[in-house]
N, C-alpha and C positions, 0 to 999 in steps of 0.2 A: 639349695640356695637359688633364688630367682635372679636371673641375669638378663640384661638388655644387650643385644648383639646386632651387628650389621652383617647381612649375608653378602659374601664376596663373589660366590659363583655357585653353580649347580654341579655336583659331582657326578661320577659315572653311573651311580645307582639312582639318580634322580632327586636326591636330597640336596637342599641348600647347604652351603658350608660357610661358617663364620670362622675367621682366624682369630685365635686368642693366645695369650702368653702360655697357656697350658696345652696348646695344640689345637687342631681343628675341631669344631663342634658341628655335628650334623643336625640339621633342622628340616624335618619333612614338610613338604607342601609349601616351600618358600622359594623366593626368586631373588636373583642378584639385585643388590641395592636396597632391599627391604630391611627395615629396622624391626626386630622381633624381640619378644620377651618370653621367658619360660624357665623351667628348672633343668639344670644341666646334670645329667646322670650318665656316667661312663661314656662321656664324649658325645652324648646326644641331648638335644633340647626337647623336653617333653612339655605337654600342655601349652603348645606354642600359641602365642597371641601376636598378631601382626599389628604393630604400632604405625608403621608407615609403609603403605603398599606400593609396589612397583607399578609404573605406568603400563607395563606389559602384562599385568594380571587381568585375567578375564573371568567371567562367571562360569563355573563348571556346569556341564549340561546333564550330568547324571545325579539322581537323588541319592545314590550310594557313594558319591565322591567323598573322600576323606576317611571312609571306613573300609571300603573295598580296596584290596591291594592291587587291582588290575590297572588303574589309571592314576599314576603318581604325578603326572604332568598336565592334567586336564585344565589347570588354572593358568596355563601359559599361552600367550598369543601365538598364532601359527608361525609368524616370521621368525622371531627369536628362538622358538622351540625347534624349528627345522634347522636353523643355523647351529644350534647347540648339538644336534645329532651329527651334523657335518664335522663339528669341532671334535667330537668324541673319536671319529675316525682319524682325524689329523693327529690327535694326541697318541693314539695307539700306534700309528706309523712312526711318529717322532721318537717314541721309546725304542724303536729299532733303527733309528737313524735314517728313515726313509722320507723323502720328499717327492711329491708328485702333484699333478692336477687333481683336485677333489671337486667334483661337480656339485651343484646344488642338490639337496636331499629331495628325492622323489616322494611327494606326498600322496597319501591315500585318503579318500573321503570316509566320513563316519558311515556306519550301517553297511559295511562291505565285508566284514569278516565272516567266512563260511565255516570256521572251525572254532569250537569252544571246548574247554575242559572244565566241566561243572562238577563240583564236589557235593556229595549228599551226606547228611547226618540227621540223626533224630534230635529234635529239640527237647527241652525240659518237659514240655507238655505231651511228648510222645509223638508229635507230628513230624513229618519229613520236611527238611529244609534243603533247598538246592541253591547253590551260589558259588562264590569265590572266597578264597582265604583273605583274611584281613592282612594289612601290612605288617610284616615282620611277626607273624603269628600263625598258629594253627587254627585259630578261631574261625568259624564259618560265618560269612556275611551273606544272608539270604538276599537274593536279587530278584527283582520283578521286571526290570528293564535293563538294557545294556546298549548304550548308544554306539558302541563300536561294532556290534554284531549285526549280521543280516537279520532284518525284521522277521523273516520266516523262522529263524532259530529262536528268537525271542518269543514268538507266538507259540512255540512248542514247549516252553518252560513248564506249564501245568502238566502236560502229558509226560514229560521227562521226570517230573517229580513222582508221578504215579508209578512209572517204571522203576525208579530208584527205590521205592518203598519195598519192592520184592527182594532187592539185594541187601537190605539192611536187617535181614532175619537174624544173622549171626552177630553177636555183640562185638566181635573183633573186625567185622567188615567195615571198611571206610571207602565206599564206592566213589569212583570218579567216572563220569559219563563223558566220553569223548564224542561229541556230536558234530557231524559234518553234513552240510547241505550239498547234495549232489544233483546231477541232472535228473535223476529218477526219484528224488526225495531224500528223506532224512536217514542217515546211517549213524548208528550209535554203537560204540565199542565200550564195554564196561571193564574197568580194572579196579584193583584194590578190594576184591571180594574174597572172603575166607572160603577156601575150597577143600581144606583138609577134613579129617574126621569131625563130624558134627557141624560142618560148614553149611553151604547152600543146599537145601533139600530139593527133592524133585518137585514138591508142591510149590516152593518159592520160585523155582525156575519156570514152572508152568504159568504162575501168576505174572512173571515178567514178560513171558512170551505173549500172553493174552493182552497185557497192557500195551505192548508194542504193536500188536495187530490192531487194537482199537485205535491207536494213534496213527495208523497207516504208515508206520515206519517202513522204509525200504528194507532195512536189515537191522537185526540186533545181534551183537556178538559179545562174548565174554572172553577177554584177554586174547582176542584174535580168533576164537572158536565160534563159528556161526551157530546161534541158537534158533533164529528165525529169519528167513529171507523171503519177502513178498516179491521184491524186484531187485535185480542186481544193481548196486550203486555204480553209476557211471560218471566219468569225468572226461573232459576234452583237453588233450594236449596237442596244440597245433591243429592239424587236420584229422587227428586220430581220436576215436572214442574208445576209452580204456576202462575196463572193470577195476574199480578200486578194491584192493585187498582189504579184508577185515583188519582193522587196526593199523592200516598202512599209512605211510607219510603222504601228506599233501600240503602244498603251500597254503597258508592261512587266508590270504586275501588275493582274489583273482587279479585285481589291478596291480598289485605288487609283483605277482608272478609274471604278468604280461610285460612289465617294465624290465624285469631281469632277463626274460627270454629275448626281448627285443635287442638288448645290449649284447647278449651272448651271440645271437645270430649275426648281428651286424659286424661283430669283431672277427668272425671266422669266414666271412664271405670270400670266395676264391680258393678255399681249402679243397684239397683232393680227397682227404679222408679225415674224419673227426673222431676222437675218443671222448665219450661222455662218461665220466667216472663219478661214482656215487649217484647213479642215474635214477634210483627209485623206480617208479612205474613208467617213467618216460617224460617227465615234465619238460626237459630240454631235448630229449632224444628225437622226438617226432618233428619239432620245428627245425632242428639241426639237419635232419634227414632230407629236408627240402633243399639243402645246400650241397651236401655230399654224403657218401656212405658213412655210416656211424658204427663204431664199436662201442657198445654200452656195457657197463659192468657195475654191479652193486652187491653188497653182502646180503640183501634180502631176497631169498628165493621166491617168496610170494610176489614181491615187487617185479622181479624179472619175469615171472609167469604172467603177470598182468600185462606187462609191456609186450610180451610175445602175443598175447591174446588180442591186443589192440592193433597189431601190425597189419592185419587184413582189412581194417576199417577205413584206411586212408589210401587214396590213389595218388600216383605220381611221385612217390617218395623214393629216394635212393635206398640201397640195401641197408638193412639194420641187422647187426649180429649182436646178440645179447648173452651175457654170461653172469651167473650167480657166483660171486667170489668175494671173500673177506679182504677188502683192500687195506685194512690195517695190518693184518698178519701176512697177507700175500699180495702186496701191491704189484700192479702190472709193471714189469721191467721193460727196458728199451726194446728187447726182442719182442715182447708181447705187443708193443705199440708200434712195431715197424709199419711204415707206410703212413702213419698218422702225422700230418703236418699241423694239426690244431688239436688242442685238448681243452675240454670244458670240465670243471670240477665243482660239485656242490656238496661238500662234506658236512657232517654234523658239527656241533659247537666245538668239539675237541680238535677240529681241523684235520689236516691230512699230511702230517709231517713225513711219514714213511713213503707215501705215494709221491709227495712233492720231490723228495730226494731222487726219485727215478727219472724225473722229467728232463733235467739237463742232458742226460745221455741219449735222448730221443732226437728225432729230426723236427720236432714241433717248433714252429716259428712264432706261434701265438698260444698263450694259455689264458683262458678265462676262468677266474676263480670267484665263485659265488659263495658268500660267507654269511653266517648268522652270528659271528663273533669277531669283531675287529681285532681283538688281541691275538687270537690264534691265526687269523689271516696275516697280520703283520709278521708274526714269527715265521710262517711259511713263506711269505713274500721275501723275507731276508735271504732264504735259501736260494730262491730263483734269481734274485738280483746278484748275489755273490757269484752265481754260476753264469752270469752274462745276460740275463734278461733285464729289460727295462720296464718298470711299472709305468705304463703309458697314462692311465687315468683310473680313478676310482669313483663310483657312483653310489652314495648312500641311498638306502631305500627304507622308508618309514612304514614297514609292514605292520608293526604292532603299535597302533596309534595311541598316543598319550602315555606310552610306557618309556622306560629308559633303554629299551632294546632297540638296536639298530642293525640292519643288514646292509650288504654292499655287493657290488660287482666290480672286480678289479681285472684290468686287461694288461697282460704282459706281452712284450714282443722282443725278438732278438734277430 
């Protein structure tokens, strides 16, 4: 049945929401105040037609908009879009009964994302297609341009397509190319490749290596295992130059990383010793070591090895002690954190509930929590607040432009 609805708000996943007697109806690619028409199926409006557009609607800049699942909010003007991200943080905190100062969302410009996860599939014509998944679907949308990505990554799409072709030999393979632009060139780690009996052959692997060499890749790896390395991929964290592990974590946008690092470092100035938990390869570690000695810990052994390898590249830093440790199963206890009067944490989306429970028993007077998930951040924040910390402020960061994803930096003191 075709219905005409008015969009009341944009929900947490980026879809417009219309309130009806039968409950909320989700309408993709719509904005508050718009009148829309379409067929309602299972609480979603399909074949959406916009009858009355919002004054905040702008022309999308990507030719793949509407089909590609990467940019669900490209049609929204910058001001209300950034305000909406700030509001998502407020709502997540409110569900835990938390109120605090929430700063304006830090914006990032287009063309700055240095990391992309590109999926490869064979088309009906047998050719290789490279792109992103469609919205709410496994269908592949072939992309030729990407306005959020560093232009150097976009320029590499044809070469990446040739590399992907070698990994599609086995019919069960569904390669994803994790492409990262580094100081020494393009680093590509491939996942989703069938490697059991009858999987990737030696000839296919050689073709992939040859294609990578022809494209002047710095490195090609398969699920973290290096296949070819012409140059060690390097990144800069503060004053340190660090070798990026194959398949290792790196913040997607340098400008977003800089904004988060700046706030973390500013919050811990005056500390005598800092713990950097879920430190990865040292994104925060090296900037923090310009302030005070740092105890760094992370569950990734390659990340810790990379951090240690980068320690000799920077002069004038305080001592860094690094440990590979699963902080979910073996969180650092107050004894392990003795002497640390400041803690910085940057856990994955699941948050850090077990590690957070240890912090009230330490001498830390400030905790900086960097999060890519406002919901788990709010859950963990509740633990700290109940233990006597005060959430001083939160800064949302729009690292993933035109998506519903929002990151943040929260500063706690006691």
